[in-house]
C-alpha positions in Angstrom: 31.8 138.0 260.3 28.5 139.5 258.9 25.4 137.7 260.3 21.5 138.5 259.2 19.3 139.8 261.7 17.6 136.7 264.2 14.4 136.2 263.0 16.2 135.1 259.5 18.5 132.7 261.5 15.5 131.3 263.1 13.7 130.5 260.1 13.6 126.5 259.4 14.5 126.0 256.1 11.4 124.1 253.2 12.3 120.7 253.2 10.4 119.6 249.9 9.6 116.6 249.1 13.0 113.6 248.1 13.6 113.2 244.3 13.1 109.8 242.9 16.5 110.0 241.6 18.2 110.8 245.0 16.6 108.2 247.1 17.4 105.5 244.5 21.1 106.7 244.4 21.2 106.4 248.0 19.5 103.2 248.7 20.6 101.5 244.9 17.0 100.6 244.1 15.0 101.3 241.0 11.2 101.7 240.1 10.9 104.0 242.8 7.6 106.3 243.1 6.6 109.6 244.7 3.6 110.3 246.4 5.5 113.1 248.4 4.5 116.5 246.4 0.9 116.3 245.7 1.7 116.5 242.0 -0.3 115.5 239.2 0.4 112.0 238.3 -1.1 112.2 234.8 1.5 114.9 234.0 1.0 117.4 232.1 -1.4 118.8 229.4 -0.4 117.5 226.2 -1.6 120.6 224.7 1.1 122.3 227.1 3.9 119.9 225.8 3.0 120.8 222.3 2.8 124.3 222.6 6.4 124.8 223.6 8.4 122.5 221.3 10.1 124.6 218.7 10.2 127.4 221.3 13.9 126.5 221.7 15.2 129.2 219.6 13.8 132.3 221.7 15.3 131.0 224.9 17.8 134.0 224.3 15.1 137.0 225.0 13.2 137.9 228.0 10.4 136.6 228.8 6.4 138.6 228.8 7.4 140.8 231.9 3.3 141.2 232.4 2.1 137.8 231.1 -0.5 139.6 229.0 -1.5 136.9 226.8 -1.6 134.6 230.3 -3.4 137.4 232.2 -5.8 137.9 229.4 -6.5 134.0 228.7 -7.6 134.1 232.8 -9.4 137.0 232.8 -11.4 135.9 230.2 -12.0 132.9 231.7 -12.9 134.3 234.8 -15.0 136.9 233.4 -12.5 139.8 235.1 -10.3 142.3 234.1 -7.3 141.5 233.6 -5.7 144.1 235.5 -7.1 142.2 238.5 -4.6 139.2 237.6 -0.5 139.4 239.1 1.3 136.0 237.8 4.0 134.5 240.3 6.8 132.1 240.0 4.3 129.6 241.7 1.9 131.0 243.9 4.9 130.3 246.5 6.3 133.8 245.2 3.2 135.7 245.6 2.9 134.7 249.2 5.9 136.5 249.4 5.6 139.5 247.5 1.9 140.2 249.4 3.9 139.5 252.8 6.8 142.2 251.6 3.9 144.9 250.2 2.1 144.7 253.6 3.9 144.1 256.4 6.2 145.5 258.6 8.5 144.2 261.3 6.3 143.9 264.6 3.3 143.2 262.4 1.1 140.2 262.7 -0.1 137.3 260.3 -3.0 134.8 261.8 -3.0 131.5 259.5 -4.1 128.0 261.2 -1.9 124.9 262.2 -0.5 123.1 261.2 -1.1 124.4 257.4 1.0 125.5 254.4 4.7 126.0 256.2 5.6 128.9 253.7 3.2 131.5 255.3 5.1 131.5 258.4 8.2 131.7 256.8 7.3 134.2 254.5 6.3 136.4 257.8 9.4 135.7 259.9 11.3 136.7 256.8 9.9 140.4 257.6 10.7 140.4 261.2 6.9 140.0 261.3 5.0 137.3 263.7 2.8 134.5 262.5 -0.5 134.2 264.8 -0.9 129.8 264.7 -4.7 129.0 265.5 -5.0 125.3 266.1 -7.0 123.7 263.7 -9.9 122.5 264.9 -11.4 118.4 263.9 -8.5 119.2 261.3 -10.0 122.2 259.5 -9.7 125.6 260.1 -11.2 127.4 262.7 -12.1 130.6 261.5 -13.5 131.7 264.4 -10.8 131.1 266.4 -8.5 133.1 264.0 -11.0 136.0 263.8 -10.7 136.4 267.4 -7.0 136.5 267.2 -7.3 139.4 265.2 -6.0 142.6 266.4 -4.6 146.1 265.5 -1.5 144.6 264.5 -2.9 142.3 262.1 -2.3 143.1 258.4 -2.7 139.5 256.8 -4.7 136.7 257.3 -4.2 133.3 255.5 -6.5 130.4 254.8 -5.9 127.2 252.7 -8.6 125.9 250.9 -8.5 122.9 250.5 -6.1 122.9 253.5 -2.3 121.5 253.1 -1.6 118.9 254.6 -4.8 117.7 255.7 -7.0 118.3 252.6 -10.0 119.7 254.4 -12.3 122.7 253.2 -13.7 125.6 254.7 -17.3 126.0 253.5 -19.6 128.5 252.0 -21.7 129.8 255.3 -18.8 129.7 257.7 -16.1 131.5 255.0 -18.7 134.5 254.1 -19.2 134.7 258.2 -16.1 135.6 258.4 -15.9 138.1 255.7 -18.7 140.0 257.0 -17.1 139.9 260.2 -13.1 140.8 259.8 -12.0 144.3 260.1 -10.8 146.8 257.5 -7.5 146.8 256.7 -7.0 143.5 257.1 -6.0 141.5 253.9 -7.2 137.6 253.6 -5.3 135.8 251.1 -7.2 132.6 249.8 -4.8 130.1 249.2 -6.8 127.6 246.7 -3.8 125.7 244.6 -6.2 122.5 244.9 -9.3 124.3 244.4 -10.2 122.1 240.8 -10.1 119.0 242.9 -12.9 120.0 245.1 -16.4 118.6 244.8 -18.1 119.2 248.1 -21.0 122.1 246.5 -20.6 124.1 249.7 -17.2 125.1 248.7 -16.4 128.7 250.1 -16.9 131.2 246.9 -13.9 133.6 247.5 -14.9 135.2 243.8 -17.6 136.5 245.5 -15.9 138.7 248.0 -13.7 140.3 245.5 -16.6 140.6 243.0 -17.8 142.6 246.3 -14.1 145.0 246.5 -13.2 143.5 250.0 -9.4 143.0 250.7 -9.0 139.8 249.7 -5.8 138.1 247.7 -6.8 135.1 246.2 -4.0 132.6 245.1 -4.3 129.7 242.2 -1.9 128.1 240.3 -0.7 125.8 237.4 1.4 123.4 239.4 -1.4 120.7 240.8 -3.9 119.6 238.4 -2.6 121.2 235.2 0.6 119.5 235.9 3.4 122.3 235.4 5.1 122.0 238.9 8.5 122.3 237.1 7.6 125.4 235.5 6.5 127.2 238.4 2.7 129.3 237.2 0.9 130.4 239.7 -1.6 133.2 239.5 -3.4 135.9 242.4 -6.8 137.9 242.0 -7.8 140.7 243.8 -8.9 144.4 243.5 -6.7 146.4 241.1 -5.5 148.8 243.9 -4.3 145.3 245.8 -2.7 144.4 242.0 -0.8 147.4 241.6 1.1 147.5 244.9 2.3 144.1 245.0 3.6 145.0 241.4 6.1 147.2 242.6 7.6 144.5 244.4 7.2 141.3 241.7 10.5 141.0 239.9 10.6 142.4 236.0 11.2 138.7 234.4 9.6 136.4 237.2 7.5 134.1 235.2 9.3 132.2 232.3 8.5 131.9 228.9 8.1 128.0 228.4 5.8 128.5 231.4 3.8 130.8 230.2 3.4 129.6 226.8 2.3 126.0 228.7 0.3 127.5 230.6 -1.5 129.5 227.9 -2.1 126.1 226.7 -2.9 123.9 229.4 -5.5 126.4 230.3 -7.5 125.4 227.3 -7.4 121.7 227.8 -10.7 121.1 229.8 -10.2 117.2 229.2 -7.0 116.7 230.7 -8.4 118.7 233.8 -11.7 116.0 233.7 -9.4 113.1 233.4 -6.9 114.6 236.1 -10.2 114.9 238.4 -11.2 111.2 237.4 -8.2 109.6 238.4 -7.7 111.6 241.7 -11.4 110.6 242.7 -11.1 106.8 241.8 -8.0 106.8 243.8 -9.4 108.3 246.3 -12.2 105.3 246.5 -9.5 103.0 246.3 -7.3 104.4 249.0 -10.1 104.8 251.3 -11.3 101.3 251.1 -7.7 99.7 251.4 -7.0 102.1 254.7 -10.2 100.7 255.8 -9.5 97.3 255.5 -6.4 98.1 256.8 -8.0 99.5 260.2 -6.0 103.0 259.9 -7.7 105.9 260.2 -7.6 109.0 257.5 -8.8 112.4 257.2 -11.5 112.7 254.1 -10.0 114.7 251.8 -11.3 117.8 249.1 -7.8 117.8 247.6 -5.2 115.0 245.8 -4.0 114.1 248.7 -4.6 112.2 252.1 -3.4 113.1 255.8 -2.7 110.0 258.1 -2.6 110.3 261.7 0.2 108.0 263.2 1.9 107.5 266.7 5.6 107.4 264.6 5.9 109.3 261.4 9.5 109.0 260.7 9.8 105.0 261.0 6.6 104.8 259.0 8.6 107.7 256.4 12.0 105.3 256.6 10.5 101.9 256.1 8.6 103.0 252.8 11.3 104.5 251.4 13.4 101.5 251.6 10.6 100.1 249.4 11.1 102.6 247.3 7.9 104.4 248.1 8.1 108.5 248.9 5.2 110.0 251.2 5.6 113.2 253.4 5.9 113.3 257.3 4.1 116.1 258.4 5.7 116.1 261.8 5.9 113.7 264.3 2.6 112.0 264.7 0.8 112.1 260.6 2.3 111.4 257.2 0.7 112.7 253.6 0.5 110.5 250.7 -0.8 111.8 247.4 -3.4 109.8 245.6 -1.0 108.8 242.1 -2.4 106.8 239.1 -4.1 103.5 240.0 -0.7 101.1 240.1 1.1 103.6 242.6 -2.1 103.5 244.5 -2.0 99.8 244.7 1.9 99.6 245.5 1.8 102.4 248.6 -1.1 100.1 249.8 1.1 96.6 249.3 4.0 98.0 251.1 2.1 100.1 253.7 0.5 96.3 255.2 3.9 94.7 254.7 5.7 97.5 257.5 2.3 98.5 259.4 2.2 97.4 263.0 -0.7 98.5 264.9 0.9 100.7 267.5 2.0 102.9 264.7 -1.5 104.4 264.3 -3.9 106.5 266.4 -7.6 105.7 267.2 
């Protein structure tokens, strides 16, 4: 019987948030809400929806392999060259392409823990080694991560804001890292949630791209733009890095509807403004209510809140039975997406009903 290499068999598959349809089918309930996958509760931009109408007759044609018009629009918005941009089937695919481009078996990649699990999965799939550095005060310990860099290090992952904690690394500490990281190490700055950030000291990754450093900045249309189902992400890097990644990028990796919708969504500043407003109002409400319930939480710069607890499975299972889907993050934390006002209120109401004092950490 054919078997994969051991480093493939050791990978734990990614488990996405439970779909509403699956929960309602299993439990025979209706009117469930999903606050598990950090999706935009407002849905997609109306401009994006209008843009894809009437395109169904073109689905027999292959998409534009390089996504010319979308890359051009992103480049114009960022005032950079379109050759500095690569599109991906979500930013997830670009993580995988970067790993396959720059890592070999036995190489190492430094990353925080907990952070986005796909980093470690992609690295393991190459027979390489993820070096996990614990968070410090729920944030990336950039100084500790830098100390883990050695001659085998090829990639250095930073999620900013971090998933699952919602915390950020600020400008001064990030600049210090970039000034000291050795040549030959590619910093992958995952900014999937950067549009939600309000902290004025948020790290400026584009500054280091413009300086010509080895940095790959990842962004996505899945979060604030509400296009998670169409899978469009993009990377920003020096021409040489993009050229090498394009050698491994599948020729038609982003679909036609996704490109058209993303191009339209990019122009919809009002949708982005409303999404931020809903998120900030929801954040204020959830902070207040969690404090009232004496439930600890980590202040967030993203569209989700990380809540330490003693038994995440009990909380997750109890909320599921109430038709509220959240995300357990290991045995001692849950993560809840900030939803629409009525969804946030329902989450708090159901949480209050199932809450016991001994479920929460002090």
